[in-house]
N, C-alpha and C positions, 0 to 999 in steps of 0.2 A: 502367509508362509515366511518364516524368519530366515535371515542370512546365516548359512553355516559356514564355518571356517574351512579353508582349503587346505589339505595337506597332501594333495596330489602332486605328481611331478608336472612339469611343463607339458601341455598338450603338444602333440607334433603333428596333428591333422584337424580338419575342420570338425570332424565327428567327435574327436576328443575334446575339443574346445567347447562344443555345445554340451557334451556330457558333463563338463566341469561346471559349466553355468547351471545345468539342471541340479546338480549336486549341491551347489551353493544355494540355490532356491531364491536367488535375489532378483528382484524385477529389474534392476539396472543392467546386470550381467545378461539376464535373458533377453532383455531388449537389444542389446548390443550384438547378439549372435543370432538373432531370429532370422536375419537376411541370408544366412549361410546354411541354415538347418534344412533337413530333408522333411518330407511331409509328416512323417511320424514323429520326428523330433519337434515339429511345430505345434503339434497337438499337445505335447507335453508342456512346451513353453507357454502356449497360451493359457494352460491351467495356472502357471505361475504368474503371468502378466494381468489375468482377468479373474483370478480366484477371489480376490478381495475387491470389494467396489471402491474403497478408499485408495488402493493401489492404481486401479484403472483410472480413476479420476486424476490421480497425481500424474500418471504417465500422459494422460489426454492433455494436460496443460503444459508439461514440461517442453521447452522449446528444442531439446536435443534428442527427443524421442524420434527414432527412425520412422520414416514414411511408411514401411511395411506394417510396423506396429500401430501407427495411427489408422491405416486402413482396417486392421482388425478391430481396434476399438470402435471405429465408426460403425461397425457391424452389430455391435451390442444393441440391446433393446433397452436403451438408457438415454433419455433426452439430455440429462446433464452431461453425460460423457460425450455424446455427439456434439453438444454445444462447444464443449471445450476443444474438441477435435476441429471444429470449423473455426474457431479462433486461433489454433495453433499455427504459427508462421511456416512450419515445416511440413503441414499437410499438403499433398500433392494434388494436381489437377484432376486425376481421375477419381480420387476419393472425394473430392469436393463436387464433382459432376454426379456422383452416385448419391451423395447427400442431398443435393439439389433436386434430383429426380425423385427422391423418397420422401419429399416433405412439402407442405405448403404454409408453413409458418413464415410470417412476414419477417419477423425478426431473424430467423435462420437464413432466409434468402438474402436479407441484407448483409450478413456476415460473408455469405458467398460472394456477393457482388463486390465487396472490398477487399477480398483475400488476394494476396500478391501471386498466387498460383492458380488463380481461376482462369481457365482457357477463354479465349475469345469467342468460342462457339456457345459456351454456357452463358457468357455475358450477352451475346446476340439474343439468345432465347430469353433471358431476364428482360432486356430493355424492350422487346417486342410484346411481352405478357403483362409485365408489371406496370403499375401506374404510380407507385408510391414515390413521392419526391425524395425522400431520404434514400431509397434503394437505387433510383435512377442517377442520383447525384453521386452515390459510392461507385456505380459503374462507369459513370463519366470520368471519375478521377482514377480509376483503376489502370495502371500502366499497360496491362494486357489488352485494353480495349482497342480493337482495330478501327481503321478508318470507317468500316462498314458499320461497326457498333456505333460509333460517334454519328455517322450519318442518320442511322434509325432515330437516335435521340433527338437530333435536330428536326427531323421530319415529324415525329410525334408530338414534341413539346415546344416548337418554335423557338424563340429566343430565352427560354426559361433557364437554360443551362449554358448560356453563352461564355460565362466567366470559366467554367470547367472545360469546354470545347477549345477555348482560345489557348489555354495552358497545356493542353494535352499534346505530346510529342507525336502522336500519330495522326493529329488532324491534318487533312489534305490542303493544298493551296486554295482549292475552290471553297471549302468551308470556311477558311480563314478570311478570304475575300469578303464573303457574305457577312462574317462577323463583324469585320472592320467598318463595312458600309452602315450597318445598323446598331453598332454598339456604342456604349458610353466610352468615356476616356480610358477607364481602367481596362475594359476589354480591349481597346484599341491598342493599348500599350502592350498587352500580352501578345496581341497578334503581331505587332512591330517587333517583338523579341524572338518570335517563333522562327525556327531554321527553315520552315517551309513557307514563311511569308512571301508572297509574290514581290518581285522587284518594284513593280508599279506602285504597291502599297507603301514600300519603304521610302520611295520618292516623296510620297504625300506625308508620311510619318514624320520625316526629318524637318518639315516645314510647318508641323502642327503647332497651334497656339498653346497647347498644354506641354510644359516642359517634361512631364512624366512620360508622355508618349515619345517625345523626341528623345529622352534619356534611353528608354528601352530599344528604340530603333538604332541608337549609336552603338549599343552594346551587342548588336545582332552580328554574328560572324560572317554572314552573308552579305552584309552591307557593301555596296559598290565602292571600290577604291576611290573614285572621283569625289564621294562625299565625305571621305575622311577629312580632308583639308577644310571643307566647308564646315563640318561640325567642330573641328579643332579650335575654331575661333568663336564658338558659341558663348554668350555672356554667362550661361549657368555653369559653375564648376562640375556639377555633377555628370553634365553631358561630356565635357573635356575629359574628365575621368574615365568615363566609359571608352572614349576615342583612345585614351593612353593605353587601354588594355587590348586594343585591337592587335591581332596577330600580324597583319599585313601593313601595320604602320610604318611609313618611310622613315629614314633616318633624319631627314630634314624636319619632319613633323615631330619626331620624338625628342630632337634637340630643342625644338620649340617649346614642347611641353615639358621639358625638363627644366625650364625657367619660368613655368607658370606661376602666377600669383599665389595659387591655392596649394597649400601642404598636400591635400588629399590627391591631387593631379600628380604632383612630383613623387609622391610616395609609390603610386602605381607605375610611373616610369621607371623608378629605382629598382622595382622588383622584375623588371624584364630580363630576359636572358640573352637579348640581342644588342646590348649597349656598346656603342663604340667607345675608344679611349677618351675621345673628347667629351662625351657625355658623362662618362664616369668622372672625369676630371671636375666637372661642374658639380656633380652630385655629392662627392665625398667632402666637399666644404659646405654642404647645405646646412641652413640654420635649424632646420627640423631634424631632431634626432631620429625619427622613424625613417626618413629618407636616408639618413647615413646608415641606419641599420639595415635596411633592405638592400643597399648597394653593397654593404661589407660581406654579403653572402654571394656576390658575383664571382664567377669562375674566371672573369677577365681582368680581375684586379692585378696590378703589378705588385712585386714585393714591397716597393717603397709606399705604395698606396696602403697595402695591408699594415704596414709598420705604422703609418700615420693614424689609421683607424684603430689600432691595437691600443693606442695611447688616448683615446677619445675620453672625454670626461663622462660620457654616458655608459653605464655598465651594459646595457643591452646592445650597444654598438660594439663593445669589446667582446661581448658574448658571441655576436654574429661573426666576428673575425675567428673566434676560436672553433666556430662550427665550419668555417669555409675549408674545403678540401684542399685549397691551395696554400694555406697559411703554412710557411715553413717551420721546421722544429725549433729554431731560436725564438720565434715569435710565440710558439705554443709554451716555450719554457718561461717566457716572460709572463704570459697570461696565466700559467699554473700558479704563480705567486700572487695573483690579483686578490684583492680585499674581499671581492664579492663571491659568494659560494656558487652562485649559477654560472659564473664566467669560469671557475675551475672545474665545475661539473662538465661544462661544455668541452673543456680541455680533455677530461677524462673520457668523455664519450667520442672524441674525435678519432676516427680509424687510422690516422696518419700520426698520432701520437706515439713517440718512442717508448720502449719499455722502461728506461731509465726515469722519464718523467712520470710514467704511471707508478713506479715504485715509490716514488716520493709522495704522490698523492694518496698512495694506499695508506699512508700514516694519518690520514685526516680522521676526524670524528663525524664530519656532516655526512648524513646519509645519501644525499643526492650525489655527492663526490664518489663515496665508497661504491655505491650501486653501480655507477658508471665505469668505474675501475674494474669492478667484478665482471662486467659485461663486455669489456674491450678484449678483443682477441690478441692484442700485443701485450697483454699482462702476463708477467712471467707466472708459470704453473705453480710455482712454490707460494706466491702470494695468492693465487686463486685457492690453493688448499687451505691457507690460513683464513680467507673469507668465508669459507664454508661453514666455520665456527662462529661467525658473527651472530650476535643477538638480534639483529635486524633482518626481517624476513625478505625486504627489498634487495639487501645485499646479497643474500643467498640465492635470491632469484637472478640476479645478475649473473652468478656463476653458472646456474641452471641453463641460462639462455647463450652462454658464451660458446661461440662455435669452435673455440680453440681448446676448451676443456677437455681434458683427457679422462678416460674411464675411472682410473684410481682417485681422481678429483671429485668426480660425480657420485660415486657409489655410496659415500656417507649420506647425501641428500636424498636417498630413497627413503630414508626414516626422518625426513624433515617434519618438524612440528606443524608447518603451514601446508594445507592440503593443495594449494595452487602450485606450489614448488614441486610436489610429488606428481601432480597431474601433467606438468610440463615435461617432466623427465620421460614420460611414456614414448614421446615422438622423438627422443634424442637418438640420433643415429650412432653415437658412440657406444651407448649401452647395448649389451647383448639381449636377446629375448629372454634367456634365463635370468638375467638381472632385473628386467621389467616384471617378469612373472611374480616376483617377490611383492608386487602391489596388487595381486589378485583378490585378497582378502582385505584390502585397505578399508580403514573405518569410514572413508568419505564415498558415498555413492557416485560422484561425479568422477573420481579416480578409477573406481572399478569399471564404471561405464567406458571410460576412455581407454582403459587397457584392453578389455574384452573387444572393443571396437578395433583397436589397432591390431590385435591378433586376428580378427575377422578379416581385415583387409589383406593381412599377409597370406591368408589361405585363400583368398579369392584371386590372387595374382597367378 
C-alpha cells in the first residue's frame, strides 16, 4: 500500500486520527496510531501493517515500532518476521514469553535469553530446561535475571559461569562469597567490586597479592571507611586513583591525594564536587593540564581563580572556565575573543552568557560557535530568525531546540530541508497542533511516525 497525500483538516479526536492514518495508507503512520485504535480500526490497520511481507519485515526490525505492533507481527506465521521481532529491543516481555512458549529453536531461545525485556520467570524456565552454554551465558548476563535464576545456574553448572555471576548486579552475598572462595583473580576482582560483596570478603580483597583485586575493592562504594586511609597509601597508583573517587573520602585524604605523584590520581581529585578552598588552591597550579581542566569546572572556584584559569596556556582549561556556571560576564567576554573555536563555542553555549556577547558571536562563521548561539536561550529573537536561514543544518537545529525560540521564529523551519530538524519540531511546545499537522504527509517516514505518535499521546491524555 503506497502512501497517499493528506489534504484533510487536522483531526480532533482519536477516531479521526486513526481514519487519517488509514486514508494515508502509510505503515509508519498506521503503526503510530495502532495503540489508540478500536477493534474494528485495528483490523483495518493490520491490513496496512502486514499486507506486504517486506513492510512487515521492515517494521519487525525497526527499533521505534510500538510494542503493540510488534505483538501483532509476532503472531504472523513467518519465521523471518518472528526472528526480527525477537531481536527488536522494543519487544516487550509478554510478546517474548509468547514467542518462547511457541517454539523450540535453540537460536530463537537464545535471542529470548539475551533480550533486555525478557522477564525473570521466562529466564528461570530457560535455565532450568536448556543446557546450551551460549544460551545459559546469555541468561546469566541478562540484567533481568533474578538471584533465583542465578542460583539455578550455579546449582546446575557449578563454576562454569562464575565470571557472569560475579558481575551480575542481582547476585546475592552468599553466591558472591562462594565465587570469591573458588574463583580466579579476575572473578575475585569482580566480586570485590560488587555492591553486595560481604564486608569480610572486602577485608580480604584489600590485602590480596594481585593489584587487580585490590583496585576493584578500592572502588567498591561499600568499602569500610577505615580502609580508605589504608589504601590511599598503596604503592600502585591505580588503587589510589580508585580511592580518590570514593564518595566518603575525608578532607584530609583528599588533600593528601591532591598532591599525589600520579597525574591520574590528581585528575580524579580535581573532578570531585566537595573540594575545599585549600585543595582548589593546590590544584589550579598543577603542572598537568587535565588537572587544571577538571578543577576549572568546579562551582567552588573564586572569581580570582577563574580569572587565573581563563588565562591558562591550555585551550581545554580555558574552555572549562567558559563552561563553568560561575564564570562572570567579564570573563566570558574575554573568552569570547579566544583564538580557539572550541573556547568561543563554550561561551556561546553557556546559559549565563549575556545577549550582547551572543550577538557578537553570531557574526562568526564557525559552525560550532553558530550552532551554540542558535541554541542559547539568551540569544535575541532577531538573531535566531536570521539563523533559521543558515545553510548549515546544525545551526538551524540549534534554533529548533532553543527553548526561547518563538512561534514566528520556528514556523519557517517546518519546511527545513533536513528531516531531523522537522522531526524535532513535532515535540516543540511553542507550535500549535495545527502547525505540526503540516508535517502529516512529510516525505520522511520517521517524521510522519513521530507526528502521528505525538497526536496519539494527546488523545490518550
